[in-house]
C-alpha positions in Angstrom: 47.2 6.2 41.4 50.5 4.3 42.1 52.0 6.0 45.2 48.6 6.8 46.7 47.3 3.2 46.9 47.0 3.8 50.6 44.9 6.9 50.3 41.2 6.6 51.4 38.8 9.2 50.1 35.5 9.4 52.0 32.8 11.8 53.2 33.7 13.8 56.3 32.5 12.6 59.7 31.6 14.8 62.7 34.9 13.8 64.4 36.9 15.0 61.3 36.1 18.7 61.9 39.2 19.7 63.9 41.5 17.9 61.4 39.7 19.5 58.4 40.1 22.9 60.0 43.8 22.2 60.5 44.4 20.9 56.9 42.8 24.1 55.5 44.7 26.4 57.9 48.1 24.8 57.1 47.5 24.5 53.3 46.5 28.1 52.9 48.7 29.5 55.7 45.7 31.3 57.2 42.4 30.5 58.8 40.0 32.1 56.3 39.3 28.9 54.4 38.9 26.9 57.6 36.4 29.4 58.8 34.6 29.3 55.4 34.2 25.5 55.8 32.8 25.9 59.3 30.4 28.6 58.1 29.2 26.5 55.1 28.8 23.5 57.4 26.4 25.5 59.5 24.3 26.5 56.5 21.0 24.7 55.6 22.4 23.9 52.2 25.5 22.0 53.3 25.9 18.6 51.6 27.9 16.3 53.8 28.4 13.8 51.0 30.2 16.5 49.0 32.7 17.3 51.8 35.4 14.7 51.3 38.6 13.9 53.1 41.8 12.1 52.0 43.1 9.8 54.7 46.5 8.3 54.8 47.6 5.9 57.5 44.7 7.1 59.7 45.5 10.8 59.3 43.4 13.3 57.3 45.8 14.8 54.8 43.4 16.5 52.4 39.9 18.0 52.1 37.7 19.2 49.3 34.3 20.8 49.5 31.5 21.3 46.9 28.8 23.8 48.0 25.6 25.0 46.5 25.7 28.4 44.8 23.6 29.8 42.0 23.7 31.7 38.7 21.5 34.8 38.7 19.8 34.7 35.3 17.1 36.9 33.7 14.6 34.2 34.5 15.7 33.3 38.0 18.3 31.3 39.9 20.0 28.3 38.4 21.5 26.0 41.2 25.0 24.9 40.6 28.0 24.0 42.8 31.2 25.7 43.8 34.4 23.8 44.4 36.0 25.6 47.4 38.2 25.0 49.1 40.5 22.2 48.2 43.4 21.7 50.6 46.3 19.3 51.1 48.7 19.3 54.1 51.9 21.0 52.8 54.0 17.8 53.4 51.6 15.8 51.2 51.2 18.2 48.3 52.4 17.3 44.8 51.7 13.6 45.4 48.5 13.4 43.4 46.2 13.5 46.5 44.5 16.7 45.3 43.8 15.2 41.9 42.3 12.1 43.6 40.1 14.4 45.7 38.9 16.4 42.6 38.2 13.3 40.5 36.3 11.5 43.3 34.5 14.7 44.2 33.3 15.3 40.7 32.1 11.7 40.5 30.1 12.2 43.7 28.7 15.5 42.3 27.5 13.6 39.2 26.2 10.7 41.3 24.0 13.1 43.2 22.7 14.7 40.0 24.6 17.9 40.0 25.3 19.3 36.6 27.7 22.3 36.9 30.7 23.1 39.1 32.5 26.5 39.3 36.0 27.0 40.7 38.2 29.9 41.2 41.6 28.3 41.0 44.9 27.7 39.4 44.5 27.9 35.6 47.3 25.3 35.2 45.6 22.8 37.5 41.9 22.6 37.0 41.7 22.3 33.2 43.1 18.7 33.4 39.7 17.8 35.0 37.7 19.4 32.2 37.3 22.9 33.6 37.2 25.7 31.0 36.7 29.4 31.0 33.5 30.4 32.9 33.3 33.7 31.1 33.4 31.9 27.7 30.3 30.0 28.9 28.4 33.2 29.7 29.1 33.4 33.4 30.3 36.4 35.4 31.9 36.5 38.8 30.5 38.8 41.5 34.0 40.2 42.2 37.3 40.8 40.4 38.9 37.6 39.3 41.3 36.9 36.3 39.6 35.2 33.4 42.0 32.3 33.5 41.2 31.5 37.1 37.4 31.7 36.8 36.6 28.2 35.6 33.5 26.0 35.1 32.8 22.3 34.4 29.6 21.0 32.9 29.4 17.6 34.5 26.4 17.0 32.3 27.1 18.0 28.7 25.2 21.1 27.6 24.0 21.9 31.1 24.8 25.6 30.6 23.2 25.8 27.1 21.1 28.9 27.0 22.1 30.0 30.5 24.1 33.1 31.4 24.4 35.3 34.3 26.3 36.3 37.5 27.4 33.7 40.1 25.8 34.2 43.5 27.8 32.9 46.5 26.1 32.4 49.9 26.9 34.8 52.7 29.5 32.4 54.1 31.8 33.4 51.3 31.6 37.1 52.2 35.0 38.5 53.0 36.8 35.5 51.4 36.0 36.0 47.8 
């Protein structure tokens, strides 16, 4: 944690919305992810405790969101979470802030009883947190995605045992994924 002693990780507050929008816009160089966060926030399934911000010297410099999604199986839907998006202001990237957000977010997911998290992300980044191939665990994406970028983490060991199927994202993700 060294250089990030002064980083506070906390759940988002109402007044954080404009800063969260800006962090996602600047980190991704477009507004799609910012609009996704806004759309997810308006859904009935939004979990405020799983929308976390990184604050440095009073400024929001990072954001991570875990949202409910599901696996469509032969016997029905299995509720899991999606990690999307995770964003750090460009001038604060490569300082360990994203790693702190992921670690803290996963701890919060576990604390609230969630067992599985899916992410579509950098194959060189997310495995350090325990993410592995989602397809190797029997999951399929509902769209084209390289195997190495389609990852899953069983927060609870064995949570996916005997479960396979296609990931189902809520309508807020339409057009992004």
